C-alpha positions in Angstrom: 0.2 0.1 0.1 2.7 2.3 0.9 4.9 1.4 -2.7 1.2 2.5 -4.4 0.8 5.8 -2.3 4.2 6.6 -3.1 3.6 5.5 -7.3 0.7 7.8 -7.0 2.1 10.5 -5.4 5.0 10.9 -7.5 2.2 10.2 -11.1 0.8 13.5 -9.4 4.1 15.6 -8.8 4.8 14.9 -12.6 1.7 15.5 -14.4 1.7 19.1 -12.1 4.8 19.8 -13.4 4.2 19.2 -17.2 0.9 20.9 -16.6 2.7 24.0 -15.9 4.6 24.0 -19.4 2.9 25.9 -21.8 2.2 24.0 -25.8 -0.1 26.8 -27.0 -0.7 29.8 -27.5 0.2 32.3 -25.6 3.2 31.0 -24.4 4.4 32.9 -21.6 7.7 31.5 -19.7 8.7 33.9 -16.6 11.2 31.0 -15.6 10.1 31.9 -12.3 10.7 28.5 -11.3 13.5 26.1 -11.9 11.8 24.5 -15.5 14.9 22.8 -16.6 14.1 19.1 -17.4 10.4 19.7 -16.7 9.1 22.4 -19.7 13.0 22.8 -21.2 15.9 20.1 -21.7 19.7 20.9 -21.7 22.4 19.5 -23.7 25.7 20.1 -23.3 27.2 19.6 -26.7 31.0 19.9 -25.6 30.8 17.6 -22.9 32.5 20.0 -20.1 29.9 19.4 -17.2 28.6 22.7 -17.2 25.1 23.9 -19.0 22.3 26.2 -18.9 20.8 26.2 -15.4 17.9 28.1 -13.7 19.0 30.9 -11.4 17.5 33.1 -9.2 19.7 36.7 -8.0 18.5 38.0 -4.8 16.8 41.0 -4.2 20.3 43.2 -4.1 20.9 42.1 -7.6 17.6 42.7 -8.9 15.9 39.5 -8.1 15.7 38.5 -11.5 14.6 34.4 -12.1 16.6 33.1 -15.4 18.0 30.8 -17.1 21.6 31.0 -17.4 24.9 29.5 -19.3 28.3 30.4 -18.3 31.3 31.5 -20.1 33.7 32.7 -16.9 36.9 30.9 -16.3 38.3 30.0 -19.6 35.2 28.0 -20.5 34.2 27.9 -24.3 30.6 26.8 -23.9 28.6 25.3 -26.6 25.2 24.7 -24.6 21.8 24.0 -26.0 18.7 24.4 -24.0 15.5 23.4 -25.9 12.0 23.8 -25.2 8.9 21.0 -25.0 6.8 21.1 -28.1 4.7 23.9 -29.0 1.3 23.8 -30.9 1.1 26.0 -33.8 -1.4 23.3 -35.7 -4.5 25.6 -35.6 -2.5 28.4 -37.3 -1.3 29.0 -40.8 1.6 31.3 -42.9 -0.3 34.3 -43.0 -0.8 35.0 -39.1 1.7 37.0 -37.4 3.4 34.9 -35.1 6.2 36.3 -32.7 8.4 34.8 -30.4 9.9 37.5 -27.8 13.0 37.3 -25.2 14.8 39.4 -22.8 18.5 38.6 -22.9 21.4 40.1 -21.3 25.1 39.4 -20.8 25.7 39.5 -16.9 28.5 41.3 -16.3 28.3 44.6 -17.9 32.1 44.7 -18.2 32.4 40.8 -19.6 29.1 40.7 -21.2 30.0 39.4 -25.2 28.0 36.5 -25.2 27.4 35.1 -28.7 24.4 33.3 -28.7 21.6 31.9 -31.3 17.9 31.4 -31.1 16.2 28.8 -33.2 12.6 27.8 -33.8 12.5 24.6 -35.8 10.0 21.9 -36.7 12.2 19.0 -34.8 13.8 19.2 -31.2 17.1 17.4 -32.8 20.1 19.5 -32.8 20.6 19.1 -36.8 16.9 20.1 -36.5 17.4 23.7 -35.4 20.8 24.2 -37.6 19.3 23.8 -41.0 16.5 25.6 -39.8 15.8 29.0 -41.5 14.1 30.7 -38.6 17.4 31.6 -36.3 19.2 34.7 -35.4 22.5 34.8 -34.0 23.4 38.1 -32.1 26.8 39.1 -29.4 24.6 40.4 -26.3 26.6 43.7 -25.9 26.2 44.2 -29.1 22.4 44.7 -29.1 22.5 46.5 -26.0 22.4 44.1 -22.9 25.8 44.6 -21.5 24.4 44.0 -18.2 20.9 44.8 -18.4 18.1 43.0 -20.3 17.0 43.9 -23.2 14.0 43.0 -25.6 14.4 40.7 -28.4 12.4 39.0 -31.1 12.2 36.9 -34.2 9.1 36.2 -36.7 8.2 32.3 -36.4 5.0 32.8 -38.4 6.5 30.4 -41.3 6.6 27.8 -39.1 2.7 28.1 -38.6 0.6 24.6 -39.0 3.0 22.5 -37.2 4.3 21.6 -34.0 7.1 23.6 -33.1 10.0 24.0 -30.8 12.4 26.6 -29.4 16.1 26.4 -28.1 19.0 29.2 -27.5 22.5 28.0 -27.8 25.5 29.8 -26.1 28.3 29.2 -28.3 31.8 31.2 -29.9 32.5 32.7 -26.9 35.3 32.7 -23.6 36.0 33.9 -20.8 33.3 36.4 -20.3 30.9 36.1 -17.8 27.3 34.5 -18.2 24.4 34.9 -20.1 20.5 35.3 -19.4 17.5 34.3 -20.9 14.2 36.0 -19.5 10.6 36.5 -20.0 9.8 34.2 -23.0 7.1 34.4 -24.7 5.3 33.1 -28.1 2.4 35.5 -29.3 0.2 36.4 -32.0 -1.6 39.5 -33.0 -2.5 38.7 -36.6 -6.5 40.0 -35.3 -5.4 43.3 -34.4 -4.2 44.9 -37.6 -1.4 46.7 -36.1 1.4 49.2 -38.2 4.9 49.4 -37.3 7.1 52.2 -37.2 10.8 52.4 -37.1 12.3 50.4 -34.0 15.2 52.7 -33.8 12.7 56.0 -33.1 10.5 54.5 -30.5 11.3 53.0 -27.2 9.3 51.0 -24.5 10.3 49.6 -20.9 8.3 47.9 -18.7 9.3 48.3 -15.1 7.7 45.0 -13.0 9.2 46.3 -9.6 6.6 49.4 -9.6 4.6 48.1 -12.5 4.7 51.4 -15.0 4.9 50.6 -18.7 7.6 53.8 -20.1 6.7 55.3 -23.7 9.3 57.2 -25.6 9.6 58.1 -29.1 12.4 60.4 -30.2 10.8 61.8 -33.5 6.6 61.6 -33.3 4.5 62.6 -30.7 2.6 60.0 -29.2 -1.2 60.3 -29.9 -3.0 57.5 -27.8 -2.6 54.2 -26.2 -4.8 51.2 -26.5 -3.7 48.1 -24.7 -5.0 44.4 -25.8 -5.4 41.3 -23.6 -3.7 38.5 -25.7 -7.3 37.5 -26.8 -7.4 40.7 -28.7 -9.9 42.4 -25.9 -9.2 46.2 -25.5 -8.3 46.4 -21.6 -7.0 49.9 -21.6 -7.6 53.5 -23.0 -5.8 56.6 -23.2 -5.1 59.7 -25.1 -1.6 61.2 -24.7 -0.2 64.2 -25.8 4.4 64.0 -25.5 7.0 62.3 -26.6 7.3 60.2 -23.5 4.2 58.9 -21.7 4.3 56.4 -18.2 1.1 54.1 -17.7 0.9 52.8 -14.4 -0.9 49.1 -14.9 -0.9 48.1 -10.9 -4.8 47.2 -11.5 -3.9 44.6 -14.6 -4.1 41.2 -14.3 -0.8 39.2 -14.6 0.1 37.8 -18.3 0.9 38.6 -21.7 -0.5 42.4 -23.5 -0.3 44.0 -26.5 -0.2 47.9 -26.5 -0.8 49.7 -29.9 0.4 53.1 -29.4 -0.9 55.6 -31.6 1.2 58.4 -34.0 -0.3 61.0 -36.2 0.4 59.3 -39.1 0.4 55.5 -38.1 0.9 53.1 -34.9 3.5 51.0 -33.2 2.7 47.7 -31.4 4.5 46.3 -29.0 3.9 43.0 -26.5 5.2 43.4 -22.1 4.3 40.8 -19.6 2.9 41.6 -16.4 3.6 40.1 -13.8 
């Protein structure tokens, strides 16, 4: 009887863990708990016994909960972390499906961390390497030297399939570590939003005080509308300046899409409130 109860408990725990993995849109992974070997699998391709791991920083260092891969002390990593299957079979290639994440080189003075993000229809390394949906970059060269920056990649071409996402930390040595946080896969095709030049408009969501900052360097912001992930409008406000801050403390946790209006167009952004 004790063995049977133990088996039931173990099965229940496994079900609970697996149930936490988002496999349909919207996918939201904030890494608030350790998801390594639960929702994400690691592969130490270089065999040095160092790979991706979950890490929680103390409040003194911002309290971030992330997945991290290290390159300090002459480590030259070739580390992979791969998601479980994500179901895009109900979508068509014309749908706008975006993978977003935050990344940083952990230490500002040693942030030349190289990585590649992949999306593919298989979960083997060969599947990822041969996929046309991938991007490689150094964290410090995209503004992530000690601070998190928002990154995204269009994965619409994989609609209609089961899809996997992977991050590879490689081609780096004797730096510090790369951190990945706040990953999401969402679709905003039903909202019909237009994009402006990414370089003229910036946004930042501060989860410590629930404030969304909108900043335009070239055009005044006329209004903002915020939609939940189902496309329902939950907030609307007229604005008049080049920089605005919005207190979103009353919003429920989740993924949101903001449409920021200008005189001659609009810009869509995604952010995660938690």
